[in-house]
N, C-alpha and C positions, 0 to 999 in steps of 0.2 A: 446665505448661503446658492450658488450658482444650480442650475436645473439640471435636470438626467441628462436631456438632449446636448447641450453644451459641453459637459463632462465626457460623454461618449464622442461625442464630434472629436475632442481633441486629443483623447486618447487614440484614437483610429488612426488619426492626420500624424500624430507623435512617432506612430509603430509603424510608419507606412504602409497603413492599408487602405482598403477603399470601404465605402458606406456600403454596408449589408443588410439588407428590409430584413431579414429573419433576426439577426444579432440585435437593430433597434427594437424590432416586437417585443422580443423575448427579456429584453433589459425594462423595458417600459412595464410589463408583465410581470417582472420578479419587486420591481420595487410598488406597483398596481398591490400588489399582494402582501407585502410587507405592509403597506397603508392598511391594508384592508384585514388585516391580522387572517389570512386567507391561505391556505396549503395550495401549493403549484407545485403539477406536474407538466413539466416543458421539453418537448424531444426536440434536439438540435441538429441537425446531420452533419457528419464533417464536413468541414470551410466554415460554419457559421462563424465562429469564435465564439462559442459558446461563454469560456472563461471569462473574456470580458462581457459578457451577457449579464453575467452575476455579479463579477467584481465589482464594476461601477457604482450600479446601486447598492452594493452590500458596502462600500465604503461610504457611500452619500447616507446611507443608513447611522452608521454607526458613527460620523462626525457630527450627523445632526441629536443623533439621543446621546452619545457618549456611554454609549454600552457597544462592546463589542459583538461581533456577526463570527459564527463558526462556520467552515468549511473543510468539509468531511469528504475526502476521495477516496480509491475503490485501492490503491496502491503506494506504497512509498515512492515511488517513481514519478505518480501524478502531483506528491505533494512536491516533491523536488522541481518539476516542471514550473508549479506556480509559485512557492518560495526563489528559485533562482529565476526567475524568466521573467514572467508574466507582472508578479508582485512590484519588484523596481521597478522596473519602464514605468507602471503605472503612476506611483509613488512621487517619481521625477515630472512626471507629464504634470499630475494634477495638483500639486502644491501649492502651483500659482492661483490655479483658481480658486482654491478652496480655503488658502490662507495658511494652511498648515499641514507640512507633509503627514501623510496616509504611513499608519503605524502596522505591520504584523510581527507574527512569530510565527515559530513551527513547534507544534507540541507531539511527540511522539511516546511510544512504549518506553520503559524502563529499561529492556533488553536494549535497545538501540542505542545505549549511552554508556561510555565507560564508567566502571565504580571505583574513584579513587580510594577507599575503603579497603574493595578487596585487592585493590593493586598493592597498599600497605599491607597485605598481609591479615587483615580482619575480616577472612572469611577464609575457610579451606579451600584448596583447588576440588573443580570438578573430577579432575583425575587424580584421586590421592598417591596412585602407583608412580605417576609420571614423574614430577620433578617439587620441589618447592618453589612456588612461584616467587619467593622473595628472594631465592638463589641463583635463579633461571640467566643463563646466558646461550650466548648461541652456541656455545660444545655443545651444548644438550640437543641438537639436532634441530630440525626444521622447526619443530611445533614452539618448541624453546625459543628459537630468533624470531619466531612471529610474536611470543608473547614481550621478549625483550623489545621490539620493533614498536609494539603497542603500548610498553610504557613510557618511551622516548615522547613520542605522537604527543602521549596523554600531558605531557609538562607541557606540550608547546600549545594544544588545540586549547581555544577561546569554549569551544563547545561541549564537548567529546561525544559527539556526532560521527556512529559511526560510516554516515554517506561522506564525510567528509575525508573518510582517510583511499587513499589512491596510490597504490593499487591494495587491494580488499585481503584480509587473511581468513584463514580458515574459521567454518564457523566452530568445530571443537578449540578453536585460541581465543575468538571471540567470549565464549564460554568462561575461558579463565579469567576474563576482565569485567564482566560484568554479572550482573544478580537481576532476579525478575521481583515483581511487587511484592511478592509474598515471602521471599527471601530478604528484604529491603528490612533493615532498622530503622526507618524513617526519622521522626525525631532524636532516639535516643542515638543514632549515630553520632560517633566523635567528631567526623567531618560533612555534617550536615550543611553545614555553613557554606562549604567549596563546594558541593555537591552539584553535578553538570544539570542533574534532573529538577533538581528543587529549585535552584537558580534560571534555568529556560520557562521553567512553569510559573516563577514568581512574576519573572519580564513578561510574561502572557498577557499577564492579568490590566495589562495598563494600556494594550492595544486596541488596532481597531478591527485588525481582522487574525485570525488563529488559525490555522491549517494544520488539519489532523488527518489520520485515517479511518475508513468503519470499526477494524476493529477495535482502535482507540475508544471510538463514539462509542462503540457495545459496551466495552468495560466498564467506561463512565458510566451509562445508562443502567446496566442491567447489574452490576455487581455495586453500586452504591457509592465509589468511592467520590466521585466530584470532583475530578482532576480538571478540567475545563471548567475555567470564569465563568460566571452568570451572565446567561445571553438569551437574547427574548426572538432569534432569527437563525435557524440554521439550515446550509444550503448541505445538500447532496449529490457529490456529482460522482458520474457514475453509477446511478441510482439503480440500475438493474442488477449489480451484483450485492446489492444493501443485505438481502435477507440470506443469499448465501453466506455473505461474510458472517454478520449476526448468528448464524446458524450452527459455524464453524467456530466462533469464538465460546459458544457455550456449550461445545459437545467435547465430551470429557472421557476418559478413559484408564483403565487399570490392566495393569499385566503384574507375574510375577515377579519380575525383576527391576519393574517400580515400585514393590513393597521390599524388596531386599535392599535397593538402594534407601530408602528410607530406613529399616534396620540401619544398614551401615553408620548412618548420618545420626542414628539415637542410640547409639554407644551405649554413652552414660545413661540410661533410662535403665531399672532395672527389668522393666518388661519387651525389652526389646529383643531377647531369645525368642520368646511367646509370638514375637510378630514375623521372626525369621521360622518359623515352626509353620506361622498361617502364610507364608509364601508357598509353602510346600503342600498345602491344604490345597491353594487354590492353581499352583501347577497342574497339581493331579486333577483336579478338577477341568481343568481347563483342555488339558490332553483328550479327557473322553469326549467334548465338546466338540461338535461339528462346524464346520465354517457356515457362517451368514445368522440370518436373523431371527433371533431367540423371540418369539412370541409368549410362554412362557416360559420361567425360568426353574429349570430340571431342579429336584432336591439338593442333588448334589453340591450343584452350583451353589444353589442359595444357603447350603449350610457352609461352604468356604467363602463366599460373600460377607455372610452374616461373621466369621471368624475374624475375619482381616477386620471389618468394621468396628466388633468391639476390641480387639486387639490393640487398634489406632488407637481407640477411647483412652486406653486407660494407659498406651504409651504419652498420646497429646496430654495429659494429665499429671506426669510426671515431669514432662519437658517445662512446662508452663511456668514461668517466674513467680514465685513468691513477692507479695506488696514489696517494692521500694530494688529488688532484687537487679540487677545489672545481666544485660542479656546480651551477649557476645555475637560476632558473626556465627561459628558452628554450630551453638543452640538454635538460633534464630533459623539457619538453613534448614537444621533438623526439624524441626516446630512445622515448617512450611513445607516439609515432603512428607512428612505422616500426616497431616491435616489433609493433603491433596490425597492421600489413599482413603481415610477417613471418608471425605465427603464423597470421593467417588461411589465407592462401595455403597454407602448408604443410601445415594440416590439411585443406584440401579437395583436395590430392594425393593425401595419404593412402588415399583414399576408405576410410574406416574401415568396417566390416561392420553396424555400425546408423543410421552417417553418412545422411541426406538431403540431397542439394543440390540447388538450382534456381535459377532465372535469375528476375529479375521484374525489368520496367521501370516507376520512378518517374518521374510526372511532371515534377519536379523533379530528381532527382539521374541518370535514366536507366538502363538497364542497371546491375543490383545479384545480384549472386550473394550466396546465402544456403548455408549449411550448417546443420544439427540433426540431436539424434537422435530416433531415429524414437520410442524408448523409453529412459526414464531408470528404470526400475523396482530394475536393478540397482544402480545409483547410489543411489538413493534409500534401498536395505537398507543397501549399505553403508554411507554417508555419515550418512545422518540416526538407521538405526534401529540403530546401533552400541552403544557404549558407555555406554545413557542410556538410561531410562524415555520414550517418545514418547506425548502424548496428542491424537489429532485429533479435533475436535470441527465441526460443522456441520449446519447446517437439512437438509441433501439429501449423504448419505452412502451410503445404500439405495439402491437401483435392484433394482426387481422383488422386492423381500423382503429381499434379503440385500447383504450389503459387499461381497462376495465379487471384483465388476466394479472397482471403485474401490479394495479391498486388493490388487488384481492388477498395477496400474498404478505401486503403488508398491511392489511387492516384496516383499509381504506372503504372497503365493501361490507354489505348485511347492517344487519340491527344495532345502534349506535355507534354508527361508521362516522369519524367526521366528514363534515362536508373537502370535497377540492374541486382544482381547476386543471381541466387536462387542455394545453397548447401543444400542436407542431407547426415549427417556426421551419421547417425544411433545410433544403442544402444548395449551396450557392453551384456548386459544382455541375458540369455537364460528363454525369460520369457515362455515357454510353459513348462520349466522342474521346474521355480518357484512358479506358479499362474495357480488358475484356476478360468475361468470365469462361474460363474454356473446363471443361469436364471430359477428363481419360475416361471415355464411354466405351473404348477397346478393355481397359483393363479388368480382369477378375472381380467380384466383388472381393471386398478384406476379409482374411480370415481373423482363427486365433493366434494361428501359430507366428506370427512377427510377418514381417514387410516381405512380400512376394519379391520375387527375383524381377518379376516384368516391372514391379513399383518402381524400385531402386534404378532399374533402369530408366523407366521414365525422369525421376529424380534426375540421372546423371544429363539426358539430355537436356531437360530444361534449364538446368546449373550450365551449361556449358553455352548454351545459347543466349546467356543471360549475362555470361562472362561474369559469373558470381551474381552481387548483388539480390541476393534470393533471401527473404525470410522464411523458415520453416516453421510451420505450425502443426504440433502433431497432436495425437490423443493421449499420448500415454508418454511418461518421460523414457522407457526402457524403448518406444519406438524413435526417439528424436535420435538418442544416444545409437541406436543401432542405423539408423540412417546416416547422421555422423562419418560413426566408422567407417561405412561404406564407402560414402564419399571422399575419405582421407586417402584409402585405400585406391581408388579408382584415378582420383585425381592428381595423387602423388603432391608432393613439397611444394613449394613456391609455386604453383599456377593458379589456383584460388583455394583462400584461408578456409579453412570451417571451423565454425565458434561453434559450443554447443552452451548451454544451459548445464551452469555447476560447476563451469571451468574458472570463472572468478566472479565476484560480485557481478549482479545482473545489469547494475547500472554501466560496469566499467565497459562490460561485452555491448553494449548496445551501442557507447560510445565510437568502440572498435570499429565495430558494424556500420556506423555512421561515416566513421573518417576514409575506409577503403574501399572503394567499389569491387574489387576483387575477391568478397567476403562471403560468405554462406552464416548467418545466426540461427541455429536449430534450437529448437527448444518447446515447453509445453503452457501450460495452462497460464503462466505470467507472463508471456508473450499473444496474446489471444486478443491483450489489450492493454491500453496505456503506452504501449511502445510509438513515439513519434519521430519518425524517420523520413522527414520529408526531402524531395529531389532524388539525385540520379543514385543513391546509395544503394534503394529499394526499388525494385521495377519488377518485383517476380514476388509475389504470396504463394506458397505453397502449401496446403491444407489435404495431410495425407486420408484422411476418411471423416466421416459426417460424427458430431462428437456428441453422442446420444452418451448417456449417462451408463456405466457398465450394466450388462444384465440384473446382477448379483446386487448392485446398489442397494443397501436397506432401506435407503431416506427415500428414494425413486418407487422405490417397489410399494412401501406401507402408502405413499400418497398416491401413486397409480389405486392402489386396492380402496382407497379411501374415497375416489372420486369415482370410481367406476359403482363404490357403493351406493354413491346417490345418484347411480343413472350418467355418469358422464362418461367421456372418453378419456380413458386415464392416459394412455398412449400419447393421445394428441398434445393432451394436457399439460404432462409431464414432459417425457421423452423426447416428443420432436420438440416442442417449447423450449424445453434446455437446448435443444440442436439449433434451433434456428438461431439463437441469442446469441452463442459461441459464433455462427459462422456469420451473423453480420458485424461481430466486434470481429472477428479476423479477418474477412475481406479487406475493413475497413482500415485498415492496418496499410494499403498500399496509396491509395488517394488522401495524400492532408494538405495538398495545394493545390492552384486554378493550373500550374504547370505539370504537376505530376502526369506521369503516363506511365503505363505496365501490366500486366497481366496475373488475375488471381488463379491458381491452379488447382481445381480442385479430383484431387486424385482418388475419388470415391465413383463408381458408377452409378451405382443407387443414386445420385445426383437426380437422373434422368430417367430412371425406371422405377422408381418407388414408388406406390399409390401416394406416398407422401410427400413427392420431390416438388409439386409444384406449389406446397406449404412453405417449403424451403426457400424455394427459387423466391420467391414474391419475399420473401423476409431480408434478401441481399437488397444492397445497392445494385441500381438499373444497371448493372455492367451491359456491353456489347457481348452476347452468347455466343458460342462456337462449341462445335467438337472437333474441331480439323486440327490436329496437330501438327502438321506442314506448314500451316497458316501461322500457328499459333507461334513455332522454332523460329519464321522469319522474322514475325514481327520483332521476338524478343533480341534476335540477332541485329536489328536495325536499327534499336532502340541502346544497345551498347554501343553500338559504331559512333551512333550521333550522340552520346550522351555527355550532356556538359558534367565540369568538374564538380564532385561532392559539397554541398554544402560545409561552411567552417563550423567546429564543433568544440565548444568550451572547455574544460572541466570545472569541475564544478570548486566554488571558491570556499575558499574558509570561512566556518560558520561561528558567529558570534555570541553572545549570550541566550538570544531571539534564535537561533538555529538560523538566522540569515544573514546574508554576505556583510549585510552593514549593520549594527545595531542601530533598532530605530528610536526614536527619541520618545521619551513620557510625554503622554498630552501637557497641555497648555496650564492645564490645573490642577498637575500633581505637584504635591509639595516636596518630594524627595524621586528623583528619576536617575536609576542605574545605567551606567553607561561603562561597557568590559570591566565589569564588577567592581567600579567605583561609585557610588552614591554622590549626587549632585543637589545642592540645598538652592533654592533662589538666591540666596545671597552670592554663593560661586557662582552661580548665572549671571548675578549682576557684576560679577566683578570682570569676567570673561568678557560679557559686551563693553565693559569700559575699557578692559585692554588689548580689543580692535579696534575702537575707535581712538585711543590713541596711537594706533600703528605699531602694535608690538608685535614682534616676530614668534613664529610657532614658537622657539627654542626661548623665546624668553617670556611667554606667556606660559608655559611647562616649567621654568625655573619658578616664576612667582606663584602658581599654586601648587607648587612641586607636586609633580603628576608628569607620566610617561607624554612627550609626544603626541604617543597614540590615540592614549584616553582625550587628550584634547582635541585633536583631530576630530575623533566620533564625536564628542558632545557639541561640536561648534557645526557638523552635517545635520546633527539635531535641532539644534536651534535655525540652520541659514544661516550662518555667521561665513561671510568671506573677509581673508585678508586680502591685501595687496598682493598681486603678482610673486613682489621683488622679497617679500618676504617668505615665502616659501613654506605658506599655507595655503594650504586649498582647501574650498568649500562647495555643499551641493551645486550653486549656481555655475561653478566651473565645469560642470556634466563629469567630474571625477565619480 
């Protein structure tokens, strides 16, 4: 087995990169931590190449031990980047050195895949008043046309993965063809052998690297479903997001509308009428409940929750099948809906020590009760840092020169905490020479009444000077939409295109933004991290205001109070820390390569005037700072005039069974491999090798083995077999 330095050097050279001391230091530290079974927190600034810094040692460990390594990212976008860009190139580069092509798979939640049984009418449609999904046609309207397109696409797709669908469809249309984990029939489904999800997870059991996201990791760890293969190493990228993602995953909510929806699903149960009555009781109680955190549940609300809980329990008992009774999709959906109502009401009534309960009025759904843990530190310690080695990495893990703050939120501090090592490998970029940090100090402090006229004027001036090329990061979706509409009105059509999060799938919007320099992309949280648009398409990053938690955020206020009660500074520990992390991540969207140039514009004057301004500024990359508006506008104009063409942007490749562009081969010691859905035994592989040695063409091989040519081609790629060019068969060694 080759040594790590040789593998890393080969990967860097083949990818056209250069030696980066920080990347080398990180890769060795990751491998050392794996060998020593020691947890590692490694801060790697932008440009370090941290994905290679953990992927190469992870591949080496997986091939040495025959045990997969799990990679968990913060977002689906980062998942796609690793699977579609990093791993394919790495696999091709490292295969000759390792003697076997590294294999990998993408694993996501069930809602990300088409449900074939639902497409065949096995589940009731989400919107029963809309149409019968089995009879949908383009004449039904836009939604019907989208579902028809989805059905046609599902017949062609090898993965059923939503990310493969370009252009995308609305969330409402996607719900008509997908189910969540609670609604799924599992092994009782008549189409389980064809299920995209089951096939992708089965394929993931025999690969070196399994890529997933924080939310899926949380479900696997905290709900005990064990959807990930057994592993001894877990790498968490963008680890600063882990606690919030886990908190979000285990947050529950309850509304009167949710109870009524469960009632409709459970019409066959005699007690469903009582559940309808319970919804009315809950609705009346919530109407009397003011918005905000609930420290003690009032009697009327407690009675309503108990009524919902007890009635849901009775309905669940009626819906559960008797031993040997077959469950159809309609009953399973009803069970899932009623059980969720029961679980959430019961949890709220428990009033657990660390749970925070609050009420918030949604414009569409009305009052919504939420419950979430104030801290997940002990849960993370137990479920994430258990019997495996965990590597956590991000560009922003240190606060105030220490890993302690972040480590504490993950249960890595205090009595009984597992040991860990912290490492900062820096960044190779010359930030002060590549970028300007501009604070619009002349603007009034932001208020709550929306974007001010002065701020809109500032955005317009900056966008015009930059010629588009702008990523706008806003603290709320409302602000992003307001700014987008204002710019569309002021700039007119055809000059600069304004894209806004929600117009299409985020991955599609980012590709459009990257292709056309005369474009702006505005959005909120999902854009603050994970968006990687190097080159001239992004030369201006706008940040509308300091991204503090909302003043009425119940979790932030509960954490602040808890820290203050222990004698700490709650504002700095919670609100300022939250803002610092967001600002560091957001401003990091600008400089992605050593040749990038541009401006990060902070449109919040408090970045200069507030008592906490220094703390926030020290959390940013060391850009060249200024408040000189004319200087910045002039710099943006010069950058626009001299900008090189944008970089090429590839469309996502069609994904196969493993969720990757080409299905990786099964390990050499596997008795049976699955390629494009077809099993291969050792005898089949021997026949394929013999045919190649005999000089058979791809068509001859397909005819001999009675399989489609594309299946033969994929298996040849997995085995590293190459046929002479005149046979029209292409193997991995040809670069295909």
